[in-house]
BAKE-864991 format. One record per residue: residue in three letters; x, z, y of N, C-alpha, C in turn. Coordinates in steps of 0.2 Angstrom, whole numbers, plus 2048, in hexadecimal, padded with zeros to 3 digits. Atoms other than C-alpha are relative to their C-alpha. Example, Ala and Ser with C-alpha at 12.3 -4.5 7.8 and 13.67 -1.06 7.14 Angstrom:
2
ALA8048007FA83E8277EA804800806;SER7FC7FF7FA8448247FB7FC803805;
***
This chain:
143
UNK8028037FB7725BD19E8047FD807;UNK7FD8027F97795B41AD7FD800808;UNK8037FD7FA7795B91C08037F8804;UNK7FE8057FC77A5A91CB800802808;UNK8007FC7FB7805AC1DC8017F7803;UNK7FD8037FC78359E1E98047FF806;UNK7FB7FD80079359D1F08027FA808;UNK7FF8047FC7945932028087FF801;UNK7F98037FF7A558A205801800807;UNK7FE8007FA7AE58C2128077FC803;UNK7FA8037FC7BA58021D8088007FE;UNK7F97FD8007C858A21D8018007F7;UNK8028038087C45892098067FB7FD;UNK7FC8058037CF57A208806801800;UNK7F78017FF7E15752048007FA803;UNK7FA8067FC7ED56920A7FD7F97FF;UNK8028058057E555D1FD7F97FF800;UNK8078037FE7D455D2047FB8047F8;UNK8047FC8037CE56A1F57FE806800;UNK8027F87FF7C757B1F58088037F9;UNK7F97FF8027D85851F17FE8047FA;UNK8017FC8067DB58C1E17FF806801;UNK8027F98007DB59F1E87FA7FF803;UNK8077FF7FE7CB59D1EF7FB8047FD;UNK8067FF8037C259E1E08018087FE;UNK8017F78037C75B21DB7FB801808;UNK8067FD7FB7BD5B41ED7F78007FE;UNK8068018027AF5A91E67FD8067FA;UNK8017FA8037B15B51D87FE807803;UNK8027FB7FE7B05C31E07F8801805;UNK8088027FD79F5BD1EA7FB8027FE;UNK8038008047995BC1DA7FE808800;UNK8007FA80479D5CD1D47FD804804;UNK8037FC7FB7975D61E57F77FF800;UNK8078037FF7875CB1E47FF8067FC;UNK8037FD8057845D21D38018077FF;UNK7FF7F780378C5E51D37FC805806;UNK8027FB7F97855EA1E67F97FD802;UNK8088007FD7785E01EB7F88007FB;UNK80480180376E5DB1DC7FF8097FF;UNK7FD7FA8017735EC1D77F8804805;UNK8057FB7FA7695F41E87F87FF7FE;UNK80580280275A5E91E57FB8027F9;UNK8037FF8087575F01D3800809801;UNK8007F77FD7596021DE8078047F9;UNK7F87FD80776A6051D0804802807;UNK7F98007FB77A60A1D68057FB800;UNK7FC8068027835FA1CE806803800;UNK7F87FD8037965FF1CD803801809;UNK7FF7FE7FB7956061DE807804801;UNK7F97F88027A36151D88067FD801;UNK7FA8047FF7B06061D88037FF7FA;UNK7FC8018077B95FD1CC8077FB804;UNK7FB8077FD7C95F21CE8027FC7FD;UNK7FD8068017D05E31C98078027FC;UNK7FB7FF8047DB5E51BA8037F67FD;UNK7FF8077FF7DC5D11B77FB7FA801;UNK8048067FD7D65BE1BB8037FC7FC;UNK7FD8078037D75AF1B17FA7FA801;UNK8048097FE7D159D1B88017FA7FC;UNK8008048037D058E1B07FC7FC805;UNK8018067FB7CF57F1BC7FB7F97FD;UNK8028058057C35711B47FD7F9807;UNK8028087FA7C15641C4802803807;UNK7FE7FE7FB7C65651D67FA800806;UNK8057FD7FE7BA56A1E37FE7FD808;UNK7FF8037F87B85621F57FB804804;UNK8047FD7FB7AE56B2047FA7FB7FE;UNK8078047FF79B5672047FC806801;UNK8037FB7FE78E57020C7FB8067FC;UNK8057FC8047855751FD8048037FE;UNK7FA7F980278B5861F78027FD7F8;UNK7FE8008067925871E67FE8047FC;UNK8067FB80478858E1D88068037FB;UNK7FD7FC80579259E1CF7FC8037FC;UNK8027FC80578D5A51C08048057FD;UNK7FD7F98037935B51BA7FB8057FC;UNK8027FD8057915C01AA8048057FD;UNK7FF7F98047975CF1A18048007F8;UNK80280180779D5D11928078087FD;UNK7FC7FA8017AA5DE188802806804;UNK8017F97FB7A35ED1908048057FD;UNK7FC7FB8057AF5FC189800807805;UNK8007FC7FC7AF60D190803801809;UNK7FC8017F97BA60A19F8027FB801;UNK7FE8087FC7BD5F81A17FA7FB7FE;UNK8048048007B25EA1A18037F6803;UNK7FD8057FE7B55D51A37F97FC804;UNK8048047FD7A95CB1B08047F77FE;UNK7FF8068007A85B81AB7FF7FC807;UNK8028077FA7A65A91B88007F87FE;UNK8018078007A05971B87FE7FE807;UNK7FE8027FC7A358E1C77FD7FA801;UNK8048087FE79757C1CA7FE7FE806;UNK7FF8057F97995721DA7FC7F97FC;UNK8068067FE7885651DA8017FF7F7;UNK80680080778256B1C78077FE7FB;UNK7FB8038057955661C08058067FD;UNK7FD7FA80079F5751B98097FE803;UNK7F98027FC7B05751C48048067FC;UNK7FA7FC7FD7B95871C17FC8057FA;UNK8047FA8037B65941B2805806801;UNK7F97FA8027BF5A51B27FC8067FE;UNK8017F88037BF5B81AE803806804;UNK7FE7FB7FA7C25C91B88008067FA;UNK8037FA8057C65D71AC800808808;UNK8007FD7FD7C15E51B680080A7FE;UNK8007FA8027C45F91B57FD807804;UNK8037FD7FC7B96061BD805805801;UNK7FB7FC7FF7C16111C6800807807;UNK8027FC7FB7C26211D2804801805;UNK7FC7FF7FA7C76211E2803807805;UNK8017FD7FC7C56301E88078067FA;UNK7FD7FE8037D26371DA8067FD7FE;UNK7FC8078017DB6241D88028007F8;UNK7FC8018047DB6231C77F97FC7FA;UNK8058058027CE6171BB7FD8087FF;UNK8057FB8047BF6201B37FB7FF7FC;UNK8048018057B261D1A77F97FE804;UNK8088017FE7A16141A97FE806800;UNK8067FA7FF7936201AC7FA7FB7FD;UNK80580280478361C1A07FE7F7803;UNK8048027FB77B6151B08017F87FE;UNK7FC8068007886071B38017FB7FA;UNK7FF80580478A6011A17FA7FD7FE;UNK8058048027775FF19F8007FA807;UNK8008077FA7795F31AF8027FA7FF;UNK7FD8078057855E91A67FF7FE7FC;UNK80280180777E5EA1977FB7F9802;UNK8028067FF7715DE19E8017FC802;UNK7FC8077FB77D5D11A88057FF7F9;UNK7FB8038047855D11968007FA7FD;UNK8018038027895C218D7FF8007F7;UNK7FF7FD80678A5CD17C7FC805800;UNK8027F78027815DC1728078027FF;UNK7FA7FC80378D5E91747FD8037F9;UNK8027FC80678D5F21637FB805800;UNK8047FC7FE78460116A7FB7FE800;UNK8078037FE7775F81717FD7FD7F9;UNK8028038067745EE1608008057FE;UNK8037FA8057725FE1567FD802805;UNK8087FC7FE766605162803806801;UNK7FB7F97FC77361316B7FF803805;
***
C-alpha cells in the first residue's frame, strides 16, 4: 500500500533554468518519510521509527522537469525489502498527475546512544509491512 503526501514547492527550490533543482527531490523524499514514519505513526498511536534510522543510499531517476507551481506535488511512498536491519523506501513524485521523478532510499535502523546500527523491533516491522509493496516471506507464511 502506498502513502501519499502533498509537498509544497518553494520558490527557492528552482535552479537557474527555472526547474526544481535536482537535489531538492531528496528533501521531498525526506518530507514523505517524516510524514509516514512520524506523523502517520503518531495518528495510529505507534512509535513509527522514532528510535532512529540513517540513510545508506539514494537512487533518483528524473522523468520530466518540474517548474514552480502553487499546487503541491504528490509524493507517493512505500516500502520493500524489509530485513532485520535495513529496508528500502520507494517514491514517485507527481506534478499535476504526471510522473516526474522516481527514487528509492536504503534506510538502516540506528541506535544513536551507542552510535551503531540496530535491528528493527517487531513493532517497527509490523508498521513497515503495512506500507510494503510486496509480502515479506515470513508474513506470507503466517509467522
